[in-house]
C-alpha positions in Angstrom: 0.0 0.0 0.0 2.8 2.4 1.0 4.7 1.6 -2.2 1.6 2.4 -4.3 1.0 5.7 -2.5 4.7 6.7 -3.2 4.3 5.8 -6.8 1.1 7.9 -7.1 2.8 10.9 -5.6 5.8 10.6 -7.9 3.5 10.2 -10.9 1.8 13.5 -9.9 5.1 15.3 -9.9 5.9 13.8 -13.3 2.5 14.8 -14.6 2.8 18.4 -13.5 3.9 20.9 -16.1 3.8 24.7 -16.3 0.8 24.8 -18.7 0.7 27.8 -21.0 -2.8 27.4 -22.5 -5.9 25.8 -21.0 -9.2 24.5 -22.3 -11.4 27.4 -21.7 -14.6 25.4 -21.9 -13.5 22.8 -19.3 -14.0 23.9 -15.7 -12.7 22.5 -12.4 -15.6 21.3 -10.1 -16.3 23.3 -7.0 -15.4 20.2 -4.8 -12.1 19.8 -6.6 -11.1 23.4 -6.3 -12.1 23.6 -2.7 -9.8 20.6 -2.1 -6.9 22.5 -3.8 -7.5 25.6 -1.7 -7.7 23.6 1.4 -4.3 22.1 0.9 -3.0 25.7 0.6 -4.8 26.7 3.8 -3.3 23.8 5.7 0.2 24.5 4.6 3.0 25.2 7.2 4.7 28.6 7.7 7.6 29.8 9.7 6.5 30.5 13.3 3.1 29.4 12.2 2.1 33.0 11.3 0.5 32.1 7.9 1.3 35.6 6.3 -0.8 35.0 3.3 -4.1 35.4 1.5 -5.4 33.8 -1.7 -7.4 35.8 -4.2 -9.4 33.6 -6.6 -9.9 35.9 -9.6 -12.9 34.7 -11.6 -14.2 38.0 -12.8 -13.4 38.2 -16.6 -13.2 42.0 -16.6 -10.7 42.0 -13.9 -8.7 39.2 -15.5 -8.5 41.4 -18.7 -7.2 44.3 -16.7 -4.6 42.1 -15.0 -3.5 40.7 -18.3 -1.7 43.9 -19.4 0.9 44.1 -16.6 0.9 40.4 -16.2 3.0 39.4 -19.2 3.7 36.0 -17.8 0.0 35.2 -17.5 -1.4 36.6 -20.8 -1.9 33.1 -22.3 -3.2 31.6 -19.1 -5.7 34.3 -18.0 -8.3 33.8 -20.7 -8.6 30.0 -20.5 -7.8 29.1 -17.0 -10.7 27.6 -15.0 -9.4 29.3 -11.8 -6.8 32.0 -11.4 -5.3 32.8 -8.0 -3.2 35.8 -6.9 -1.2 35.0 -3.9 -0.7 37.8 -1.4 1.9 38.2 1.3 1.5 40.3 4.4 3.7 43.4 4.6 6.0 44.5 7.4 3.4 46.4 9.3 1.7 43.1 10.1 4.9 41.0 10.6 6.7 43.0 13.2 6.4 42.0 16.9 3.6 43.9 18.6 1.5 44.2 15.4 -2.3 43.7 15.6 -2.1 40.9 13.2 0.4 38.8 15.1 -1.4 39.4 18.4 -4.7 38.4 16.7 -3.1 35.3 15.1 -1.5 34.0 18.2 -4.3 34.7 20.7 -7.5 34.4 18.7 -6.6 31.8 16.1 -3.9 29.8 17.9 -5.4 30.3 21.4 -2.1 31.2 23.0 -2.2 33.0 26.4 -1.1 36.6 26.2 2.1 35.9 28.2 3.0 33.0 25.8 2.2 35.2 22.8 4.5 38.0 24.2 7.3 35.6 24.7 6.9 34.2 21.1 6.9 37.6 19.6 10.0 38.6 21.5 11.7 35.5 20.1 10.5 36.4 16.6 11.8 39.9 17.0 15.3 38.6 17.9 15.1 36.2 14.9 14.3 39.2 12.7 16.9 41.6 14.0 19.8 39.4 14.9 19.6 36.0 13.2 17.9 36.3 9.8 18.6 40.0 8.9 14.9 41.0 8.3 15.9 44.5 9.1 13.8 46.6 6.7 10.3 46.5 5.2 11.3 44.9 1.9 13.3 42.1 3.5 10.4 41.3 5.8 8.0 41.3 2.8 10.3 39.0 0.9 10.4 36.7 3.9 6.6 36.6 3.9 6.7 35.8 0.2 8.9 32.8 0.9 6.3 31.5 3.3 3.6 32.0 0.5 5.6 29.6 -1.7 4.7 26.7 0.6 1.0 26.8 0.0 1.8 27.8 -3.6 3.7 24.6 -4.3 1.3 22.4 -2.2 -1.8 23.6 -4.2 0.0 22.8 -7.5 1.0 19.4 -6.3 -2.4 18.5 -4.9 -4.0 19.7 -8.2 -1.7 17.4 -10.1 -2.6 14.4 -7.9 -6.2 14.7 -9.0 -5.4 15.3 -12.7 -5.7 19.1 -12.7 -3.1 21.3 -14.4 -1.5 24.5 -13.2 1.1 27.1 -14.1 3.1 29.2 -11.5 3.6 32.8 -12.6 6.0 35.5 -11.5 6.0 37.4 -14.8 4.2 40.5 -13.9 4.7 44.2 -13.0 4.1 44.1 -9.2 3.4 47.8 -8.7 0.9 47.9 -11.6 -0.9 44.7 -10.5 -1.2 46.0 -7.0 -2.5 49.3 -8.3 -5.3 47.6 -10.1 -6.2 45.5 -7.1 -6.2 48.6 -4.9 -8.3 50.6 -7.4 -10.8 47.7 -7.5 -10.9 47.9 -3.7 -9.9 44.2 -3.4 -6.5 44.6 -1.6 -5.5 46.9 1.2 -2.0 48.0 0.1 -1.0 48.8 3.6 -1.2 45.2 4.7 -0.8 43.0 1.5 1.4 42.9 -1.6 1.4 40.4 -4.5 3.8 37.5 -4.1 2.9 35.3 -7.1 0.1 34.0 -9.3 -1.0 30.6 -10.3 -3.4 29.4 -13.0 -5.4 26.2 -12.7 -7.4 24.2 -15.4 -7.0 21.5 -17.9 -4.2 21.6 -20.5 -5.1 22.4 -24.1 -2.3 20.1 -25.4 0.7 18.3 -24.1 4.1 20.0 -24.4 6.2 18.9 -27.3 9.3 19.3 -25.2 10.7 16.6 -22.9 10.6 17.3 -19.1 14.1 17.8 -17.8 15.6 18.0 -14.3 19.1 17.9 -12.8 20.3 14.4 -11.9 20.0 13.2 -8.3 23.8 13.5 -8.0 23.7 17.1 -9.2 21.3 18.3 -6.4 21.7 16.0 -3.4 24.8 15.9 -1.2 24.9 13.6 1.8 26.9 14.7 4.7 27.7 11.8 7.0 
């Protein structure tokens, strides 16, 4: 049984490709997409702070507006069954003492105030003295790295149920954020765009073979 499960997981990784064009008339079921989102929601994050939000962009007018500054998504936006913009929290929310961290620890995680204060103090030392998260951009970039955990998990879970995806970083961050702010979808004080991902069913298979480094190239055992 375990061997079969391992094989299924590896087959999903082999199946997954960065799909450029999707079948516009083939939609992901609500149940399947809720499953994909749930694997994102349940993903781990450093310190358990979950500094993310997922925008599922189904409005065709908004997709068209995003297409201009999103040069890496212009082929995917029209046909993707579901299109997700992944947001990361900004420094105002991720510094010790912020309302967000207090709410997350005490209301969501149920930590006593004293334990929360100790955790945030430890987090502050981590930022300032251990990981060099010493300015707003560094801290936002750190939050973006956390976002890549649910980002990857959603694509893998999609592949495991035969759904295609494409990760996207090809966009003008400032212009995309300006559109989302103008549409009153995103509060720019608290969130910035980290990445995008399109989901759907591939229009055709890639004519190019899948390539990866060899095991020896990327794995080094230290004994």
